[in-house]
DRENNU-185954 format. One record per residue (C-alpha): residue in one letter; chain; x, y, z. Coordinates in steps of 0.05 Angstrom, whole numbers, plus 5000, padded with zeros to 4 digits. Layout:
% residues N
type; mol; east; north; up
A; A; X; Y; Z;
...
***
This chain:
% residues 120
type; mol; east; north; up
M; A; 6450; 1554; 2513;
T; A; 6428; 1561; 2440;
G; A; 6394; 1623; 2416;
P; A; 6408; 1675; 2367;
Y; A; 6456; 1699; 2427;
V; A; 6514; 1660; 2461;
I; A; 6563; 1675; 2511;
E; A; 6637; 1651; 2499;
H; A; 6689; 1672; 2546;
G; A; 6651; 1729; 2577;
D; A; 6637; 1752; 2509;
V; A; 6561; 1754; 2474;
W; A; 6563; 1739; 2404;
S; A; 6503; 1731; 2358;
V; A; 6503; 1662; 2311;
P; A; 6449; 1637; 2264;
E; A; 6391; 1595; 2301;
N; A; 6421; 1534; 2263;
S; A; 6489; 1539; 2279;
I; A; 6527; 1481; 2329;
N; A; 6547; 1513; 2388;
S; A; 6626; 1512; 2379;
P; A; 6674; 1570; 2365;
L; A; 6708; 1532; 2302;
L; A; 6638; 1517; 2268;
M; A; 6609; 1583; 2275;
P; A; 6636; 1619; 2221;
N; A; 6577; 1664; 2211;
R; A; 6580; 1694; 2289;
T; A; 6578; 1770; 2299;
H; A; 6617; 1799; 2357;
V; A; 6556; 1838; 2404;
C; A; 6591; 1862; 2462;
D; A; 6637; 1843; 2518;
G; A; 6619; 1823; 2585;
T; A; 6627; 1884; 2619;
E; A; 6581; 1923; 2576;
D; A; 6503; 1925; 2571;
L; A; 6451; 1886; 2524;
A; A; 6384; 1922; 2501;
I; A; 6324; 1919; 2472;
A; A; 6281; 1983; 2449;
L; A; 6206; 1976; 2455;
L; A; 6152; 2013; 2421;
D; A; 6078; 1997; 2459;
D; A; 6106; 1930; 2479;
T; A; 6131; 1918; 2410;
M; A; 6205; 1900; 2407;
L; A; 6235; 1939; 2346;
K; A; 6311; 1930; 2363;
H; A; 6353; 1877; 2409;
G; A; 6426; 1875; 2415;
S; A; 6491; 1915; 2453;
A; A; 6464; 1972; 2483;
A; A; 6512; 2019; 2443;
A; A; 6479; 1994; 2375;
V; A; 6409; 1995; 2402;
E; A; 6407; 2060; 2424;
A; A; 6450; 2082; 2362;
W; A; 6394; 2049; 2323;
V; A; 6348; 2089; 2357;
E; A; 6377; 2149; 2351;
K; A; 6381; 2143; 2270;
K; A; 6319; 2104; 2262;
A; A; 6265; 2124; 2315;
A; A; 6284; 2194; 2337;
G; A; 6224; 2235; 2352;
I; A; 6191; 2170; 2364;
D; A; 6165; 2149; 2442;
V; A; 6213; 2086; 2439;
T; A; 6234; 2054; 2505;
I; A; 6308; 2026; 2511;
I; A; 6316; 1980; 2563;
R; A; 6381; 1969; 2584;
F; A; 6412; 1897; 2621;
P; A; 6479; 1866; 2639;
V; A; 6510; 1807; 2610;
S; A; 6495; 1744; 2652;
P; A; 6473; 1668; 2623;
E; A; 6403; 1688; 2651;
T; A; 6395; 1760; 2613;
V; A; 6425; 1728; 2548;
A; A; 6371; 1671; 2556;
E; A; 6321; 1723; 2570;
L; A; 6337; 1767; 2507;
N; A; 6342; 1703; 2462;
L; A; 6273; 1684; 2484;
C; A; 6248; 1759; 2472;
A; A; 6287; 1752; 2403;
R; A; 6244; 1687; 2384;
N; A; 6181; 1717; 2407;
T; A; 6172; 1784; 2405;
T; A; 6109; 1788; 2443;
R; A; 6150; 1766; 2502;
A; A; 6189; 1831; 2504;
A; A; 6122; 1863; 2528;
S; A; 6141; 1828; 2591;
I; A; 6212; 1837; 2600;
V; A; 6217; 1893; 2652;
D; A; 6179; 1837; 2701;
N; A; 6221; 1779; 2678;
L; A; 6288; 1819; 2689;
M; A; 6264; 1841; 2755;
A; A; 6257; 1762; 2774;
I; A; 6326; 1750; 2744;
G; A; 6352; 1806; 2793;
H; A; 6308; 1782; 2857;
A; A; 6343; 1708; 2837;
N; A; 6410; 1735; 2827;
P; A; 6427; 1795; 2877;
G; A; 6495; 1800; 2840;
L; A; 6453; 1833; 2783;
A; A; 6427; 1890; 2822;
N; A; 6384; 1942; 2787;
L; A; 6355; 1904; 2730;
P; A; 6326; 1930; 2684;
K; A; 6364; 1991; 2672;
Y; A; 6336; 2057; 2636;
P; A; 6384; 2109; 2602;
R; A; 6368; 2184; 2601;
***
């Protein structure tokens, strides 16, 4: 998988776009979350404001976008959801259709039930 997010040993990492997908050659990688946690994006009127771990996105919204009608969409870690997140990160206009895309991923992968999730 290429893109700003990769799964390695079940954890999600953020890597620079031009990095080679090798643990030894990715010194600038950042741990995003483990495979049991959720990823998320924050949307405002179909525009993606933030993406990454659900905890980081929710904290960012509380701090930077409090009082604004921001929608947070959470989803589990899987190769398919990470690929979709990478597509949204590269093309923020794609984020407007992330709910439909996650629903399609969920239908194709019944083990990923309840995509997407909306926190309280």
